[in-house]
Structure formats: structure tokens, C-alpha cells
N, C-alpha and C positions, 0 to 999 in steps of 0.2 A: 379469860382475856380473848378479845377478838382480834383477828388479823384479816387484812384484805389482800386480795390477790391470790394467785395459785402458781405453783412451779410444776412444769410437766416435762421431766427429763426423758420420758419414753416416747415422746411425740416429736416428729420432725417439725421444726419451726417454719421451713419453707414448703416442704413436701407434705407435711401432715402424716407422713409414714410412721409406722411402728418401729421403734429403735430396740426392741427386746427380742430380736430375731434369735434363732437357735444357733446360727453361724456368724460369729463375730470375728472380724479379722484385725482391726487396728483403729485407733482414734487419731485423726489428723487435727492436731491442735492449730488454733487460729494464730495469725501472725500478730505478735503483741507490738504495740507502738512504744518504742523506747522513750524514757524520760530524756529530754533534750535541754529544757530551760532550767528546771528546778536544781539540778546539781551545781549550776554555776552562779546561783543568786545567794545573796547574803541571808543567812537563816539563823534565827534565834529561837530557842525553845523555852516557854514559860511554864511554870508549874501551877500558876493560878492567875486570876485577874481576867479582864476582858480584852486585853490588847497590850501592845508594847509602845513605848516612846523611844524615838531615835533623835539625839541631839545633833543638829547640823551645824558644824562650826563655820563661822563666817569667813569669806575669802577676802583677804586684805592685802595681798602681796602683788596684785596686778597693777597697781600704781603707787605713788608716794603719799597716799593719804595718811593723815593723822602724824606725819612727820614734821618736825619744826627745828629750825636752827636755834640753839641755846644762846641766850644773851647773858653775859656775866652779871651776877647779882640779882637775877630775877627768878621768881618761882616757876617751876615746870608747869605746863599746861597738861591737864589731865583729859583724856579722851575716853570714849566708850568703845569697848569691843563689840563684835556682832556674832549673833548666834540665833538659831531658831530650832524648831522641832518638826518632825514628821510623826504622826500617830497612825500606826496600823492596828485596827481592831479585828478581833476574831469574828469570823462569819459563823452562822450557826452550823453545827456538825452536819456533814453530808454522809448519807449511808445508803446501802442497798441491802436487801434482805430476800432470802429464798427459803422456802420450806420444802424438804424432800420427803415424800411419804416412804415409810419403811418398805412397803411392798414394792413401790417403783424402784427403789434402790436395790432391792434383792433380785428382781428379775432382769435388771439392766446388765448387759454383758461388759459394760465399761465402767471405769471409776467415776460415778456420778458426782460424789462430793468433790474430788480433785478438780473436775472440770468446772463446777460452780465456783470454787474459790479462785481458780485461774481467771475466769471471766470477770468476776467482781472485782478482784485486785486490779486487773488490767484496766477495767472501766473507770475506777476510782483514780488510779494513777494518771491516766490520760486526761481526766478532768482536771486534776491538779496542775498538770503541765500546760494545759490550755489556759488556765487561770494565770499562771505565771507569764505566759506569753502576752496575755492581755494586760497585765500590770506593767510590763516592759513598754508596750506600745503606749499605754496611758502616760508613762513617764516621758517618752519622747515628745509628748504634747504639752507637758506641764511647765510651769514657770519655776526657775530656780529660787532658792532661799538665800538670804544673807549674803548676796553678792556671788553666789555659785551660779553657774550658767543655766540657761533654759535647755529644754529638750530641742532636738533638731529634727527637721524632715528634709531629707534629700530628694528632690524631684528631678527625675529624668524621663521625659516623654519618648525616648528611643528605646526604653525598656520594653520587655514583653508585655503586650496589651495597651501600650501607650499610643497616642494618636500619631506620633511619629516613629513608631517601633521599626527598627531596622529589620531586614530580612535575613534569615539564615542562623543556624545555631551558633556559628563561630562569632558572627558580629553581635548577636544578642549577648552571648558570653562576655565579649569585650566591654559592652555597655554595663553589665552587671558588675564586672571587675572595676570599671571606672567609678561607678556609684559607691562600691565598697571603699575605694580609696578616699572618696569624699567624706563618707561616714566616719572612717577611722580618723581623718584630719579633724573633723568636727569634735570628736571626742578628745583627741590630743590637744586640740586647741583650748580646751577648758582645763588643761593640765592634768587630766586623768591619763596616767601612763600605765594603768593596769591592763591585764590581758583583755583583749576585745574578742568577742564572739559574734558571728553572723549566721543567721539562719535563713535557709532557702528550702522551698518545696522541691521534691525530686526533679521535676521538670526543669525548673531554673537552675538547679545544681548541675544537671546534665549539660546545660548550655555553658555554664561557667568552665566545666571540665574541658570543653571543646574550644575554649577561648585561647588564642595564642599568648595571652597575657597571664595565663594561669598555669599552664602545663607545658612540658617539653614538646617541641615541634616534631620530634622523631616519633611521637605517639607511643613511647615506652615509659614505664614507671620511673620516675626519678625521686629526688628528695621531696618534691611537692606534688607528686602524683603523676597521672598519665592517662592516656586513652585506654590502655589494656586493663588498668585497675578501676577505671571509671571514678577516680577519686582526685580531689584537689584539697590540700592540707590547709594552706594559708593563702590570703590575698591581702596586700597592704599591711601585713602584720597581724591580721585577724584570722582566727581560726574559723573555718567554714564548716557548718554542720547542716545536715539534712534533716528535715522534719516535716511531718503532716499536720503539725499543730499550730502553725502560724495563724494569727487571726485572719478572719475572712473579710476584713475591711476592704472596701472597693480600692483598687489600685495598689494595695500593699504587696511589694515584692520580697522584701527582707526586713529583718530587724538586726541592729548592731547594738551591742551593750557590753558593759563590764559588769562585775559581780554586784556593785553597789547601785546599779540603776534602779533595781526594785528590791524590796526586802520581803522576807517570809517570817511571820510570827506563827510558830507551831505550838499547839496545845498537846496534841497526840498525832502521831503518824498513822499511816493506813494500817488498820489492824483487823483481823477476822476472828470470829467466834462461833463455835458450834455448840448448841444446846439441844438436848432431847425434850420433846414435849409429850408428856404422858396423856394429855387430853386429846392428842391427835395420833394415838396408838404408836407412841414413840417415834413420831416423825422428827427429823432434824431441822432446826431453824439455823440457817447459816446467815450471819450478818458481817458486813464489812463497813467501816467508817473512818472518818478522819475529821479533825478540827484544826483549821488554820485560818490565816488572814494574809493578804498580800496587798502591797501598795508601792507608790513611788518613794524612792530615797533620794538619789541624786539624778535630777532630770538631765543634767549636763552629760551624763554617762549612758544616755539611750538615744538612738537614731532610728527613725522610720525611713526606709527607702521606698519610694513610691513612683508610679508612672503617670500620676495626675497631680 
């Protein structure tokens, strides 16, 4: 069986230095990007098939449609209900594989296999979270089904990077807070009263912390955060989250969503496997893989906040 590529755990990736020195002190693990989007989205696991079907119930209580006054002695008028579907298909499995030669593992002073597994698992997890973020953004641009609302884009040119961007962290934070209120109002206006989450990159999050509309003016931690903790818990009823996984779409500042904005169909979760290869002198083949699909569910439950 042929394999392509090679793994070189004894060679420095940047420096090309030898990592099997006699004096070994410690391994400094990389900083892993935490999952932010995936834990909050509607997820269903399937045992077979190529995807999943979600039935979207029609929204008919926004007006007095299909209602009629009854006239004595007449037959009732029958009307049709409304419903539709969202199909989320599985994508092809994603994987990463590394082969560790027995000699390289033996001469290394650090735990080679543990590092490979950490790196591969973190890489795949980050990919899954970016995929979830993209599905939420797509939902905010989608058209609703069967009377359920469309996605929403809140545009505020005073936000960071906008043509009319205000100057200073506090004022930028005020504009972000104002836009979050507008996003939450759009979701609530479609009758979705579920928990709302807003994701910001660390820079924009720091502006929000410095906003007088988000934290206490005395600069100490309170119920909603403060200057000393560098945290803000909620704005406009939405839980605020930091992430480096927001889509890189031009002008995108934040995403606001509830759990049913997008869905995840999962065949198998991220899993790792180690097998020995006798034809490579008992080298170890380490693989990590997952299989899932993501897509829009309720577009009215997703909002993009942009500066353009």
C-alpha cells in the first residue's frame, strides 16, 4: 500500500534544527482554539444515509389568515397548513494522517505521538468550528421557509473599519453594543425567544468591554464583567463570545444566532486511530477524521453584523 508525504518530528519546522538533543527540558504546547459555534448549534447524529431532513413548520400566527366567521347552517371551509423542509447532506469525510518512524520516536526526548494527536485533533476541531460559523453566516443571508422570517444583516458604518467609523475604543464599543441590540431585536421580532449568542474577534470584544454601555463605569468586575477581568457577559440579552473563527467576509464584525439558526448532521465525531505498519519497520500511522454536514435551518434566527 502506497502513502504520500512524510512526517519529520525530529526536525524543527521553522528553524530546521535537530529536536533530538541530549538535553531536553520541556514541551510548550500550542494554544488551542476553543470550540465556540459548534456547542450552541442544533446537532443530530445519524447512523446511516447521506444526510438528514428537517421539517420546518409554517408560521401562521402572525396575522388572522385562514380564520373565518361561521354562518349557521353552512359547511366549514377547509384550508391548507404550511410546512417545508431543510436538507443537510453529509460532506465527504475530512482527515489528516501522519506516519511516525519508530527510530524518530525512539530518539526524540518528547512524547511524539501525544503531540501529533493534539495537533491533528485541534486542527480538525478548528475546521469544524469554522464550518459552523460559515453555516450561520449563510443562514443570515438566506430566505425563510413557509412564512418564517428571512435572515438579517445589520449594517452600521460607524463600526470598526467602516467608512464612518468612530474614533476610540469606548466609542467603537458603544457602536458594537448598539448593533448587538439591533441584531437581538431582529431575532426577537421573528418570535424566536431562545438564547442568543454573539461572536466577536478579540479586538472587537476588547472594544465592547471598554464601552460604557456594557460594563460598569468604576472599572471593576460586576455582574456583567469589567475592565479588570476584560470580560463582558451579555449585551441586549445576548451572550457575548470571543473567537478567532468568525468568517473572513469583508466587513463582517459579528454573528448573532440562536441554536436553530443552523444545523449539524453528524455521522461520526472527531476520532483518532493509531496503527503499526510492518512494511515501514513498525512505523506508526496516526489518523484523525470526522464526517458531518452543516447548513441553514431557521434563517430568521441568524444575523450578520457588518460595517458595509
